[in-house]
Chimera marker file (.cmm) of the C-alpha trace (Angstrom):
<marker_set name="trace">
<marker id="1" x="10.445" y="-8.147" z="-7.775" r="1" g="1" b="0" radius="0.5"/>
<marker id="2" x="7.252" y="-7.478" z="-5.849" r="1" g="1" b="0" radius="0.5"/>
<marker id="3" x="6.033" y="-4.045" z="-7.025" r="1" g="1" b="0" radius="0.5"/>
<marker id="4" x="3.476" y="-2.757" z="-3.169" r="1" g="1" b="0" radius="0.5"/>
<marker id="5" x="1.816" y="1.463" z="-3.483" r="1" g="1" b="0" radius="0.5"/>
<marker id="6" x="0.289" y="2.484" z="-0.450" r="1" g="1" b="0" radius="0.5"/>
<marker id="7" x="-2.260" y="5.026" z="-1.914" r="1" g="1" b="0" radius="0.5"/>
<marker id="8" x="-3.497" y="8.056" z="1.054" r="1" g="1" b="0" radius="0.5"/>
<marker id="9" x="-5.268" y="11.456" z="-0.231" r="1" g="1" b="0" radius="0.5"/>
<marker id="10" x="-2.149" y="13.902" z="-0.104" r="1" g="1" b="0" radius="0.5"/>
<marker id="11" x="0.621" y="11.103" z="-0.734" r="1" g="1" b="0" radius="0.5"/>
<marker id="12" x="2.282" y="12.677" z="2.379" r="1" g="1" b="0" radius="0.5"/>
<marker id="13" x="1.312" y="11.337" z="5.540" r="1" g="1" b="0" radius="0.5"/>
<marker id="14" x="2.441" y="7.601" z="4.388" r="1" g="1" b="0" radius="0.5"/>
<marker id="15" x="5.967" y="8.039" z="4.199" r="1" g="1" b="0" radius="0.5"/>
<marker id="16" x="6.949" y="6.944" z="7.545" r="1" g="1" b="0" radius="0.5"/>
<marker id="17" x="4.106" y="4.254" z="7.009" r="1" g="1" b="0" radius="0.5"/>
<marker id="18" x="6.336" y="3.156" z="3.491" r="1" g="1" b="0" radius="0.5"/>
<marker id="19" x="9.862" y="3.843" z="5.649" r="1" g="1" b="0" radius="0.5"/>
<marker id="20" x="9.047" y="1.234" z="8.451" r="1" g="1" b="0" radius="0.5"/>
<marker id="21" x="7.082" y="-1.299" z="5.885" r="1" g="1" b="0" radius="0.5"/>
<marker id="22" x="11.057" y="-1.330" z="3.918" r="1" g="1" b="0" radius="0.5"/>
<marker id="23" x="12.478" y="-1.662" z="7.064" r="1" g="1" b="0" radius="0.5"/>
<marker id="24" x="10.628" y="-4.442" z="7.538" r="1" g="1" b="0" radius="0.5"/>
<marker id="25" x="10.835" y="-5.877" z="4.560" r="1" g="1" b="0" radius="0.5"/>
<marker id="26" x="14.527" y="-6.049" z="4.597" r="1" g="1" b="0" radius="0.5"/>
<marker id="27" x="14.849" y="-7.457" z="7.838" r="1" g="1" b="0" radius="0.5"/>
<marker id="28" x="12.931" y="-10.663" z="6.603" r="1" g="1" b="0" radius="0.5"/>
<marker id="29" x="14.812" y="-10.213" z="3.253" r="1" g="1" b="0" radius="0.5"/>
<marker id="30" x="11.687" y="-9.566" z="0.828" r="1" g="1" b="0" radius="0.5"/>
<marker id="31" x="12.024" y="-8.271" z="-2.135" r="1" g="1" b="0" radius="0.5"/>
<marker id="32" x="10.042" y="-5.364" z="-2.410" r="1" g="1" b="0" radius="0.5"/>
<marker id="33" x="9.543" y="-2.107" z="-3.895" r="1" g="1" b="0" radius="0.5"/>
<marker id="34" x="7.014" y="-0.200" z="-1.737" r="1" g="1" b="0" radius="0.5"/>
<marker id="35" x="6.147" y="3.355" z="-2.859" r="1" g="1" b="0" radius="0.5"/>
<marker id="36" x="3.554" y="6.580" z="-1.851" r="1" g="1" b="0" radius="0.5"/>
<marker id="37" x="1.323" y="7.669" z="-4.382" r="1" g="1" b="0" radius="0.5"/>
<marker id="38" x="-1.557" y="9.990" z="-3.570" r="1" g="1" b="0" radius="0.5"/>
<marker id="39" x="-5.719" y="9.201" z="-4.529" r="1" g="1" b="0" radius="0.5"/>
<marker id="40" x="-4.758" y="10.600" z="-8.608" r="1" g="1" b="0" radius="0.5"/>
<marker id="41" x="-1.520" y="10.070" z="-8.689" r="1" g="1" b="0" radius="0.5"/>
<marker id="42" x="-2.071" y="6.009" z="-7.517" r="1" g="1" b="0" radius="0.5"/>
<marker id="43" x="-5.030" y="5.760" z="-9.620" r="1" g="1" b="0" radius="0.5"/>
<marker id="44" x="-2.739" y="7.003" z="-12.977" r="1" g="1" b="0" radius="0.5"/>
<marker id="45" x="0.339" y="4.204" z="-11.474" r="1" g="1" b="0" radius="0.5"/>
<marker id="46" x="-2.033" y="0.953" z="-11.547" r="1" g="1" b="0" radius="0.5"/>
<marker id="47" x="-2.677" y="1.661" z="-15.228" r="1" g="1" b="0" radius="0.5"/>
<marker id="48" x="0.214" y="1.836" z="-16.056" r="1" g="1" b="0" radius="0.5"/>
<marker id="49" x="2.513" y="0.032" z="-13.766" r="1" g="1" b="0" radius="0.5"/>
<marker id="50" x="1.927" y="-3.269" z="-12.516" r="1" g="1" b="0" radius="0.5"/>
<marker id="51" x="1.287" y="-3.318" z="-8.647" r="1" g="1" b="0" radius="0.5"/>
<marker id="52" x="1.300" y="-6.353" z="-6.841" r="1" g="1" b="0" radius="0.5"/>
<marker id="53" x="-0.495" y="-4.614" z="-3.725" r="1" g="1" b="0" radius="0.5"/>
<marker id="54" x="-2.453" y="-0.886" z="-3.910" r="1" g="1" b="0" radius="0.5"/>
<marker id="55" x="-2.562" y="-0.390" z="0.137" r="1" g="1" b="0" radius="0.5"/>
<marker id="56" x="-5.121" y="1.593" z="1.021" r="1" g="1" b="0" radius="0.5"/>
<marker id="57" x="-5.058" y="4.112" z="3.974" r="1" g="1" b="0" radius="0.5"/>
<marker id="58" x="-8.041" y="4.534" z="5.684" r="1" g="1" b="0" radius="0.5"/>
<marker id="59" x="-9.037" y="7.987" z="4.099" r="1" g="1" b="0" radius="0.5"/>
<marker id="60" x="-9.438" y="6.859" z="0.760" r="1" g="1" b="0" radius="0.5"/>
<marker id="61" x="-11.795" y="3.546" z="1.576" r="1" g="1" b="0" radius="0.5"/>
<marker id="62" x="-14.535" y="4.958" z="-0.491" r="1" g="1" b="0" radius="0.5"/>
<marker id="63" x="-11.636" y="4.279" z="-3.352" r="1" g="1" b="0" radius="0.5"/>
<marker id="64" x="-11.541" y="0.829" z="-3.096" r="1" g="1" b="0" radius="0.5"/>
<marker id="65" x="-13.875" y="-0.167" z="-6.137" r="1" g="1" b="0" radius="0.5"/>
<marker id="66" x="-11.550" y="2.140" z="-8.610" r="1" g="1" b="0" radius="0.5"/>
<marker id="67" x="-9.054" y="0.211" z="-7.506" r="1" g="1" b="0" radius="0.5"/>
<marker id="68" x="-9.834" y="-2.919" z="-7.706" r="1" g="1" b="0" radius="0.5"/>
<marker id="69" x="-10.964" y="-2.160" z="-11.149" r="1" g="1" b="0" radius="0.5"/>
<marker id="70" x="-7.924" y="-0.075" z="-12.665" r="1" g="1" b="0" radius="0.5"/>
<marker id="71" x="-5.481" y="-2.597" z="-11.585" r="1" g="1" b="0" radius="0.5"/>
<marker id="72" x="-4.693" y="-6.995" z="-11.440" r="1" g="1" b="0" radius="0.5"/>
<marker id="73" x="-3.446" y="-6.574" z="-8.425" r="1" g="1" b="0" radius="0.5"/>
<marker id="74" x="-5.290" y="-7.095" z="-4.626" r="1" g="1" b="0" radius="0.5"/>
<marker id="75" x="-5.705" y="-4.167" z="-3.538" r="1" g="1" b="0" radius="0.5"/>
<marker id="76" x="-6.544" y="-3.782" z="-0.125" r="1" g="1" b="0" radius="0.5"/>
<marker id="77" x="-7.776" y="-1.565" z="3.062" r="1" g="1" b="0" radius="0.5"/>
<marker id="78" x="-5.312" y="-0.647" z="6.492" r="1" g="1" b="0" radius="0.5"/>
<marker id="79" x="-7.718" y="-0.748" z="9.450" r="1" g="1" b="0" radius="0.5"/>
<marker id="80" x="-8.235" y="2.181" z="10.944" r="1" g="1" b="0" radius="0.5"/>
<marker id="81" x="-6.706" y="0.894" z="14.174" r="1" g="1" b="0" radius="0.5"/>
<marker id="82" x="-3.221" y="-0.040" z="12.548" r="1" g="1" b="0" radius="0.5"/>
<marker id="83" x="-2.628" y="2.736" z="10.634" r="1" g="1" b="0" radius="0.5"/>
<marker id="84" x="-3.660" y="5.627" z="13.494" r="1" g="1" b="0" radius="0.5"/>
<marker id="85" x="-0.977" y="2.896" z="15.564" r="1" g="1" b="0" radius="0.5"/>
<marker id="86" x="2.043" y="2.705" z="12.218" r="1" g="1" b="0" radius="0.5"/>
<marker id="87" x="1.346" y="-1.493" z="13.472" r="1" g="1" b="0" radius="0.5"/>
<marker id="88" x="3.772" y="-2.077" z="10.477" r="1" g="1" b="0" radius="0.5"/>
<marker id="89" x="3.611" y="-5.407" z="11.848" r="1" g="1" b="0" radius="0.5"/>
<marker id="90" x="0.287" y="-6.763" z="11.293" r="1" g="1" b="0" radius="0.5"/>
<marker id="91" x="0.418" y="-4.655" z="8.186" r="1" g="1" b="0" radius="0.5"/>
<marker id="92" x="3.075" y="-6.751" z="6.913" r="1" g="1" b="0" radius="0.5"/>
<marker id="93" x="1.651" y="-9.624" z="7.921" r="1" g="1" b="0" radius="0.5"/>
<marker id="94" x="-1.834" y="-8.718" z="5.913" r="1" g="1" b="0" radius="0.5"/>
<marker id="95" x="0.579" y="-7.715" z="2.731" r="1" g="1" b="0" radius="0.5"/>
<marker id="96" x="2.840" y="-10.790" z="2.864" r="1" g="1" b="0" radius="0.5"/>
<marker id="97" x="-0.493" y="-13.412" z="3.008" r="1" g="1" b="0" radius="0.5"/>
<marker id="98" x="-1.545" y="-10.978" z="-0.226" r="1" g="1" b="0" radius="0.5"/>
<marker id="99" x="1.482" y="-11.914" z="-2.349" r="1" g="1" b="0" radius="0.5"/>
<link id1="1" id2="2" r="1" g="1" b="0" radius="0.2"/>
<link id1="2" id2="3" r="1" g="1" b="0" radius="0.2"/>
<link id1="3" id2="4" r="1" g="1" b="0" radius="0.2"/>
<link id1="4" id2="5" r="1" g="1" b="0" radius="0.2"/>
<link id1="5" id2="6" r="1" g="1" b="0" radius="0.2"/>
<link id1="6" id2="7" r="1" g="1" b="0" radius="0.2"/>
<link id1="7" id2="8" r="1" g="1" b="0" radius="0.2"/>
<link id1="8" id2="9" r="1" g="1" b="0" radius="0.2"/>
<link id1="9" id2="10" r="1" g="1" b="0" radius="0.2"/>
<link id1="10" id2="11" r="1" g="1" b="0" radius="0.2"/>
<link id1="11" id2="12" r="1" g="1" b="0" radius="0.2"/>
<link id1="12" id2="13" r="1" g="1" b="0" radius="0.2"/>
<link id1="13" id2="14" r="1" g="1" b="0" radius="0.2"/>
<link id1="14" id2="15" r="1" g="1" b="0" radius="0.2"/>
<link id1="15" id2="16" r="1" g="1" b="0" radius="0.2"/>
<link id1="16" id2="17" r="1" g="1" b="0" radius="0.2"/>
<link id1="17" id2="18" r="1" g="1" b="0" radius="0.2"/>
<link id1="18" id2="19" r="1" g="1" b="0" radius="0.2"/>
<link id1="19" id2="20" r="1" g="1" b="0" radius="0.2"/>
<link id1="20" id2="21" r="1" g="1" b="0" radius="0.2"/>
<link id1="21" id2="22" r="1" g="1" b="0" radius="0.2"/>
<link id1="22" id2="23" r="1" g="1" b="0" radius="0.2"/>
<link id1="23" id2="24" r="1" g="1" b="0" radius="0.2"/>
<link id1="24" id2="25" r="1" g="1" b="0" radius="0.2"/>
<link id1="25" id2="26" r="1" g="1" b="0" radius="0.2"/>
<link id1="26" id2="27" r="1" g="1" b="0" radius="0.2"/>
<link id1="27" id2="28" r="1" g="1" b="0" radius="0.2"/>
<link id1="28" id2="29" r="1" g="1" b="0" radius="0.2"/>
<link id1="29" id2="30" r="1" g="1" b="0" radius="0.2"/>
<link id1="30" id2="31" r="1" g="1" b="0" radius="0.2"/>
<link id1="31" id2="32" r="1" g="1" b="0" radius="0.2"/>
<link id1="32" id2="33" r="1" g="1" b="0" radius="0.2"/>
<link id1="33" id2="34" r="1" g="1" b="0" radius="0.2"/>
<link id1="34" id2="35" r="1" g="1" b="0" radius="0.2"/>
<link id1="35" id2="36" r="1" g="1" b="0" radius="0.2"/>
<link id1="36" id2="37" r="1" g="1" b="0" radius="0.2"/>
<link id1="37" id2="38" r="1" g="1" b="0" radius="0.2"/>
<link id1="38" id2="39" r="1" g="1" b="0" radius="0.2"/>
<link id1="39" id2="40" r="1" g="1" b="0" radius="0.2"/>
<link id1="40" id2="41" r="1" g="1" b="0" radius="0.2"/>
<link id1="41" id2="42" r="1" g="1" b="0" radius="0.2"/>
<link id1="42" id2="43" r="1" g="1" b="0" radius="0.2"/>
<link id1="43" id2="44" r="1" g="1" b="0" radius="0.2"/>
<link id1="44" id2="45" r="1" g="1" b="0" radius="0.2"/>
<link id1="45" id2="46" r="1" g="1" b="0" radius="0.2"/>
<link id1="46" id2="47" r="1" g="1" b="0" radius="0.2"/>
<link id1="47" id2="48" r="1" g="1" b="0" radius="0.2"/>
<link id1="48" id2="49" r="1" g="1" b="0" radius="0.2"/>
<link id1="49" id2="50" r="1" g="1" b="0" radius="0.2"/>
<link id1="50" id2="51" r="1" g="1" b="0" radius="0.2"/>
<link id1="51" id2="52" r="1" g="1" b="0" radius="0.2"/>
<link id1="52" id2="53" r="1" g="1" b="0" radius="0.2"/>
<link id1="53" id2="54" r="1" g="1" b="0" radius="0.2"/>
<link id1="54" id2="55" r="1" g="1" b="0" radius="0.2"/>
<link id1="55" id2="56" r="1" g="1" b="0" radius="0.2"/>
<link id1="56" id2="57" r="1" g="1" b="0" radius="0.2"/>
<link id1="57" id2="58" r="1" g="1" b="0" radius="0.2"/>
<link id1="58" id2="59" r="1" g="1" b="0" radius="0.2"/>
<link id1="59" id2="60" r="1" g="1" b="0" radius="0.2"/>
<link id1="60" id2="61" r="1" g="1" b="0" radius="0.2"/>
<link id1="61" id2="62" r="1" g="1" b="0" radius="0.2"/>
<link id1="62" id2="63" r="1" g="1" b="0" radius="0.2"/>
<link id1="63" id2="64" r="1" g="1" b="0" radius="0.2"/>
<link id1="64" id2="65" r="1" g="1" b="0" radius="0.2"/>
<link id1="65" id2="66" r="1" g="1" b="0" radius="0.2"/>
<link id1="66" id2="67" r="1" g="1" b="0" radius="0.2"/>
<link id1="67" id2="68" r="1" g="1" b="0" radius="0.2"/>
<link id1="68" id2="69" r="1" g="1" b="0" radius="0.2"/>
<link id1="69" id2="70" r="1" g="1" b="0" radius="0.2"/>
<link id1="70" id2="71" r="1" g="1" b="0" radius="0.2"/>
<link id1="71" id2="72" r="1" g="1" b="0" radius="0.2"/>
<link id1="72" id2="73" r="1" g="1" b="0" radius="0.2"/>
<link id1="73" id2="74" r="1" g="1" b="0" radius="0.2"/>
<link id1="74" id2="75" r="1" g="1" b="0" radius="0.2"/>
<link id1="75" id2="76" r="1" g="1" b="0" radius="0.2"/>
<link id1="76" id2="77" r="1" g="1" b="0" radius="0.2"/>
<link id1="77" id2="78" r="1" g="1" b="0" radius="0.2"/>
<link id1="78" id2="79" r="1" g="1" b="0" radius="0.2"/>
<link id1="79" id2="80" r="1" g="1" b="0" radius="0.2"/>
<link id1="80" id2="81" r="1" g="1" b="0" radius="0.2"/>
<link id1="81" id2="82" r="1" g="1" b="0" radius="0.2"/>
<link id1="82" id2="83" r="1" g="1" b="0" radius="0.2"/>
<link id1="83" id2="84" r="1" g="1" b="0" radius="0.2"/>
<link id1="84" id2="85" r="1" g="1" b="0" radius="0.2"/>
<link id1="85" id2="86" r="1" g="1" b="0" radius="0.2"/>
<link id1="86" id2="87" r="1" g="1" b="0" radius="0.2"/>
<link id1="87" id2="88" r="1" g="1" b="0" radius="0.2"/>
<link id1="88" id2="89" r="1" g="1" b="0" radius="0.2"/>
<link id1="89" id2="90" r="1" g="1" b="0" radius="0.2"/>
<link id1="90" id2="91" r="1" g="1" b="0" radius="0.2"/>
<link id1="91" id2="92" r="1" g="1" b="0" radius="0.2"/>
<link id1="92" id2="93" r="1" g="1" b="0" radius="0.2"/>
<link id1="93" id2="94" r="1" g="1" b="0" radius="0.2"/>
<link id1="94" id2="95" r="1" g="1" b="0" radius="0.2"/>
<link id1="95" id2="96" r="1" g="1" b="0" radius="0.2"/>
<link id1="96" id2="97" r="1" g="1" b="0" radius="0.2"/>
<link id1="97" id2="98" r="1" g="1" b="0" radius="0.2"/>
<link id1="98" id2="99" r="1" g="1" b="0" radius="0.2"/>
</marker_set>
């Protein structure tokens, strides 16, 4: 199973995004677990757990280097346009390319 986390400032606004991405993984029969974390919780999580991909929402793109240094997984920045429009198809495509 692939382990994915979506990280935002407080960990709240990503719940809708995570739910939609989980729906796509089920539709595509992908074996992917997606979780939402806030910034600090996410950093601790990637240091302790094996993560395949970290998705950073636009508000925390500045944390890219911190996350890249803390995990062997891929760290991706969700574009402002995709995030604001909840374009889960585009985000899912980037995610599957990274895997």
